[in-house]
N, C-alpha and C positions, 0 to 999 in steps of 0.2 A: 439419620441417614438422609441426604438430599434426594429428592425425586430424581428419577433417571433423566427425564427430559423436560424441556420447557418450550415456551411459545415458538422460539426460533427453530427448533428442531420440528415442530409440527409444520412450520412454514416450508422448510425443505422437504418434508414427507409429502406435503400438498404439491409441491412443484414437481416432485419425482413422479408422483401418480399421474398428474396432468401431462407431464413430458412423455412418459412412457406410453400413455393412453393415445396421445396424439400421434405418436410415432406409429403405433399399430394401426390406427385408422388411415393415416396418410399412405402407409405402406400397402394396406388392402386396397385403397382407392387408386394406386399407382400415381401418386403426385410427383414422383421424380426427385427433382432438386428440392422442393419443398419438404418432402419426406426426409431427406438426408439432413436438412437444416433442423427440423423438428427433432429428429433423433439425437443430434449433436447437443442440442439444448437441454435433453433430459440428464445428460451425463454428469454435469456439475452438481446437480441436486443429489444424484446417487453417491458421487464421490464424498460429498460433504457429509452425508449420513454415515457413511463407512468411517470417516475421520472421528466424528462424534462417538459413534459407537465404540471404536477401538480404544479412545482415551477415557471416556467416562460413563458409557452405557453399554457394557459388554453384553448384556442380554439381547441387545438389538444386533450384534455383530453377525450371527448366522444368517438372518434373513437379508440383512444389507449386503453382505458378500454374495449370497446367492443371486440377488437381484443384479448386482454389478456383473457377475459371471455370465448370467443368462443373456444381459444386455449385450456384453461383449461378444458372446457366442453368436448372437443374431447378426452382428455387424461382419463376422467372418463367414457366415453361411449365405452363400449368395443366391442359391436356388430359391425361388419366390416362396414356395410352399413351406419349405423347411425354415426359412428366414423368418417368415410370418409366424410359424409356430413358435420358434424360440423367442420372437418378440412378444408374442402373447403370454408365454410363461414368464418372461421378464416383468411384464405388467401385472400379472398375478402375484408374483413374489413382492414387487413393489407395493402393491395393495396390502398384502399381508404385513409388510414392514411398517406401513402407515397405520394400520389398525394397532399394531403393537406399540408404536409411538404414542398414539392418542391413550392407550390403555394404561401406560406406564408413567404418563406425565403429570405435571401439576398444572392447575389452572388459575394459579394466583394472579391478581392484577400486576401489570408492568408498570414500573416507576420510569416513566419516559424521560425524565431529567437524568437519571443515573446512567441510561443507556446512550443518551447523547454524550454525556460525559466520557463514556467508554471510548468514543471515537476521536477523542482529543480535538475538539474543533479548532482551537487556537493554532495547533501544529498544522492541522489539515488546511488551514487558510492560505498558509504561504505556499504549500504543495499545490493547491488549486490555482493559485495565481500564476506559478511557474507553468502549470500545465495548460491553463487558459491562454497565457501569452503565446505558447507554442502552437496552439491551434491557428492563431493569426499568422504565424511564420509558416506553418505548414500549407495554409491556404493561399499564402503569398498575397495577403489582403484581408478583406473582410470575409469570414467564413459564413457558410450557411447556418442561420440560427438554430435550425433543427439539429444539425450535426454538432454545433457547439454545445447546446444544452445537453444532449445525450451523452456526449463525450465526457462532459464535466460531472453529470450525475453518475456515470459509471466509474469515473476516477474517484469521486467522493466516496462512493461505496467501497471501492477497494481500499482506499486509504482508512476508511472507518474500520474496515474489517481488520487490517492489519494492526491498528491501534488497540481494538478490543483484544486481539490475541496477544499483543504486548502486555496489556493489563493481566492477562490470565498468567503469562509465563513469568512475570516480574512480581507476582503477588507476594513472594517471600522477601523480597528485598525492598520494596516500595515502603513498608512500614519503617525501615531503617534509614531512610534518606530524607528525614525531615517532614514537616508538616504538609508540604505541598503534595508529595507523593503519597503520604500516609492517608490523606484524605480521599484518594481515589477510590472508585465504588467497590472494587474487589478487595483491595488492601484494608479498606474500613469495614468490610463485612456487609455492606449495603446490597451488594450483587454477589450471588454464589459463584465460585469459580466455574462450575459447570455451565451456568447460564452465559457468563462471559465467553466461554469457549463456543457454544453453539451459536451465539450472536455473531462472533468474529467469522465463523465458518459460513453462516447464512449470508453475511453481507458480501463475503468473498464470492460465493456461488451466484448471488444476484447480479453482482457487478460483471462477472464473466458472461452470464446469459445475456444480460442487457447489451453489453458492448459487442458480443459476437452477433446477435440477433439484428441489432438496429445500427450499429456502426461498421466494424469490420472485424475479421478474425485477428489481423496482427495487433490491433488495439487491445483486444481482449487478452490475448497471450502476454503482451507487455505488462498490462496492469496486474495480471495474475503473478508473472514472474517477479515483479517488484515486490508484491505483497509476500511472496514465499521467501524472498532473499531477505527481507527485513525481519520476518518472523523467525525463520529457521537458521539463517546464517548469521545475522547480526544479533537478534535478541537472544536466541537460544545457545548460540556457540561464541561468537567473537566477543560480545560485550563482557563476559565473565572470564575470558581467558587471555586476552592480549591488550597491551596499551595502544596498539595500533587499531583497535576495535573500530573506531569511528572513521579512520582513514579508508578501511576496506568496506565497512558497513555504509559509508556514505554513498556507495553506488545505489542503494535503495532509495534514498532521497532524491536521487538524480534521475529516477525513472519517470516521474510525472510529465516532464517535458517531451520524452519520447512517446508517451501515451497521447498527449495532446497533438503532437506533430502527425503521428500515425493516424490518429482520428480524422484529421482534415485531408491529408494527402493519401492515405491508404498504405504508405510505406514510409521507411526512413530515409533521410537524406543528410547531406553535410551539415546543414544548420541544426538538425536535431542532435548529431553527435557533439557539435559545438556547445550546445545548451547542456547536455549531459555532463561533458567535461567541466564547464564552468561551475555547475552545482556541486560535482564531485570535489573540486578543488576548494570551493567555498565552505564545505562542511567542516574540515578539521579546524580551521581557525574560529569559526562560529561556535562549535561545540566545545573546544578547548578553552574559549573565553568563559563558557558556562561552567566548565569544570573548575576552572580558577575561582569562580564565585562560590561554588558549593563543594569545594574539595573534600572537606571533612565528612560531608554526607556519602560521597562515593567510598571513602576510606572506611565509614561505619559499615557500609554495606559490602565491603571487600570487593568492589568493582575496580579493576586496574586501569582507570583512566590515567592519562599521561602525568597530570600533576601529582598523582598519588604515587606513582612508580618513579618518575624521573625528577620531580620537584618543580617548583613554580618558575624559576628562571629558565630552565631548559625548555618548559612548555612555552613560555613567551618568546623564546628564540624560534622555536618551531612555527609558532604562530605568524612571526614576522616573514620568515622565508616562504611559508605557504601562501601568505598574502601576496608576496612578490609574484609568485608563480601563478596566482589567480589573476591578478591584474594584467600580467603579460597575456594570459590565455584569453582574457576578454578583448584584447586589442588585436591579436593575430587574425580573427576572421575578417576584420575590416580591410586588412592588406589583401586578402584573397576575394574580396567582394561579396563575402557571405552575408554581411550587414553593411549598411551605408552611413552617411554622415549623421542621420537622426539618431542613430545608435552610438556612434563613435564618441560624439562629444560628451554626452552623459557618462558613457563608460569610462572615459579618461578622467573626468572630474570626480566621479564617485570612486574610482580606483585610487587616485592620488590621496583622497581623504581616508580611505581604508588603510592604505599603506602608512600614511602618517600616525594614525591611530595605533596600528600594530607595532610600529617601532617605538612609538612612545611608551607602550606598555612593556617593551622589551627593556627600554632604558630604566623605568621604574615600574616594577611589577607590584601593583597594588590592586585591591579589590574594586576600588572605585573605577580605575581605568579598565579593569576586566569587564565591569558592568557597562561602562560606556561603549567598549568595543562590541560587547554581545548585542546590544541594543541597536547599534549602528549597522551591524552585519545583517540584521533583519530588514532594515530600511534599504540597505544597499541592494540586496538581491531583489527586493520588490521593485525598486525603481529600475534596475537594470532590465528586468524582464518586461517591465512596461515600455521601456525604451525600444526593445526588440520588436514588441508587437506594434508600436507606433511607426518604426522603420519599415515593417512589412506593409502597412497601410499607406504609407507616403508614397 
């Protein structure tokens, strides 16, 4: 039997103890706004511990639930003495929970490379590029480098947490989808499922705390929402139930521009929604090209991707028409003044090439053309968002 907890649960326990302790101290000292902020920052750690306890460490569930209930009770009890008493009890319950975590956990060395792999760095790089470009757009020029760095770190943690949880949930089908996914840390057995779960939850909690404390609350909520949508709606539900999985699930990959824009502006605007729509429409042709490349892998794992359910020709047709919609969507904001000429020219040129490659794939649906389209789609989105950032600075 695997140990109940690992290093990432201990990290969350330490964060919960520190957060609840600071909440009690700041409340007793009457710090006002600072007290409310410190109290809010304790909650993600507690929720993360409840999630881990519920899924893989049930013996931790009673003290975890007790700590959350007492912490929530303190928030609702406004009379100072009663509020402080409930918060103190919450701190005591959290300390008890942390002691239980330490006593039931393993202390084996951490294989850093495997945990980095869990975050899917290659996938994350494009998500960070779209989020980073959106920071420039939200700032309407060069952003403050402190805000830029903090937003990017918070976004990277959220993306990494979602990827780790994806590894955890897909551990049953990854070995069936070829050597690439079979070598993933959880699928190959190098990282225990419980460790991947707690790692993903811990990264998600750290992301929320960092973005809420040092950037702003809307950015933290958007990053958390994108994480949960990807993990619960796409990975856990849509991916295995409908050939439209990537159409609806594409909303998760379109969240990083919203996070970046909100990080710089503190709110969302029309440009943020345009960037969201562009990534949302880009996702189906991008992933369907990949699905054409590895159709047999999805079939082996019984994942109902479009080429498996509807065939290659119909998938190529869908790719072509989604590409037309995508290219049109990239040009509409120019007409309304959302983006200018520095963006418009690259968007038109890149879009024409994308549409040509998509219709060429429709005319002759071969693996070679699917590979070409897939790799071009990555370059397309990267260059398109770089053009957005340059347009904001110009």
